Structures are given as structure tokens and as C-alpha cells.
N, C-alpha and C positions, 0 to 999 in steps of 0.2 A: 147448787143444782147441779145433776149433769145429768146430759141423757144422751141413752145409746138406741139405735137407731141399729139394727138388721133384720134381715134376711133375702137381702135383693140378691141379682142373680142373671142367670141368659138362662130364656125361655124361648121356647118357636113361639108364633102366633096363635094365637087361641087357648095355651097354658095362662096357667093360672099361681101368685106368689103370695107368701103371703107372710107383710111389714109386720115388725115389730116394734113398736119402741118404751124401752125401759125407763122409769123416771125415779131420783134417788134424789133425798130432802124438796123433793112435793110431790104432793101428792093430788092424782089426778082427778080422785074424783069432787075433790073441790079446787078443781082449775078446768082451763077450757086448753086441747090442746089442737092442733093443726097438724095435719099434711100438708110440707108444699113439694115440689119438686122441680128444676131446669134442668131440660134440654140445650145441649150444648148450642149455643148461638144463640140463646133466649133467656129472656127475663123468669124470675121463679114466680112459679103460680100455687094458688091453692088449690090442694087435688081436692081436699073433704076435714071436716072440725069433726071437734066430738064439743060440744059446752057441760059441765061440770052435773051437770043435773042427766048428761049422755042422752038427751037431744043429738040428734045427729043433722050435718050437711052435708054435700056433694058440687062439686060445680061439671058443671053438664055435662065433660067431657069424662065422666067415671059415675057419672047418675047406672046402676042398673048392673054396676059390674062388680063395684066395688062397692066393700060394705066395712065400717068401722066395728069395731068394738073392745070391750076392755073386760078385762081381770084388775077387779080392784084392793084381791088380794096379793095379785105379784105385782100392782101398780104395773100394770103394763095397757098401753093401746095398743091395737092387732089394728092393719091394713091389709082386708085379702080382697088378694086384685082377682079374676077372672076372667075371662076372654079377653084377653094382655094383643093389642097391635101393637105395632113397630111407632106408632108416635109414643108410649108413654114409657117409651126407651129416655132416661132422666137419671137423676140425683137423684132421690129420697128425700124428703130432711123432716121430721118432727120438731113441734113449738110447741113451747106455752111460758108463755109471759114473760115473754121476747127470750124467753134461753130454749138455742137451738141444741141440738143435737149433729153428731156427727152424719154427716150424709153417709146413703147405701146407695149403691148404682143397678141399676134392674134397664137390663137391655133384654130387647126382643128381635130375633131374626122372624124377617118373612118366609 
């Protein structure tokens, strides 16, 4: 099983990014998937998650700004991040069934 997270970059506050998590060897429509982030000097925290059924949940910090979606044909989960803030700066990871993808760095400047 391999997960590949991508889509990170540098944006100014208020900007948007869309992160992608592509999986090989595991089908997202049959598994839960989570997005986490880890900022420098801080512990890793959950950002959002999608259950195999398609239902979603968001951390308070992500509500009303971040949106999860899934493309079953491409076996990819997307995290659309809008109205980004400097405090969103972190390495973002996707995870499913204890398998972690390589993180993608998001940097938000003020």
C-alpha cells in the first residue's frame, strides 16, 4: 500500500490550495482516510477525515474553510483549503489504516 500526498506550496494569507492523496493498493471507497498536519515544534493533529461511506468530519480549525472530496475512479481524496491562514502552515499528511503518505508542505505567509 502506498499513499502519495501532493499539492502543497506557498501562498499568501487568504489564498487556496488543493491537496491530493492518491492511493495504490487500497481503495478509499472501502476505507476511512484522514488528513493530518504537523507544524514546526507541534504535535501532529487531525485536520479532517472521510469515512468509507463518504461522510466527513473536520477539526474546528478547518470547519467552513476546508472541504474533503473523493474521486473513486482515480482513488484519490482531495482536501480543498480556502481562506488559508499563517497558522495553517504545516506539513500535511494523509493516512488510511495506519499507512501514512509522505507529507506535503503548506506555507502560508501573512
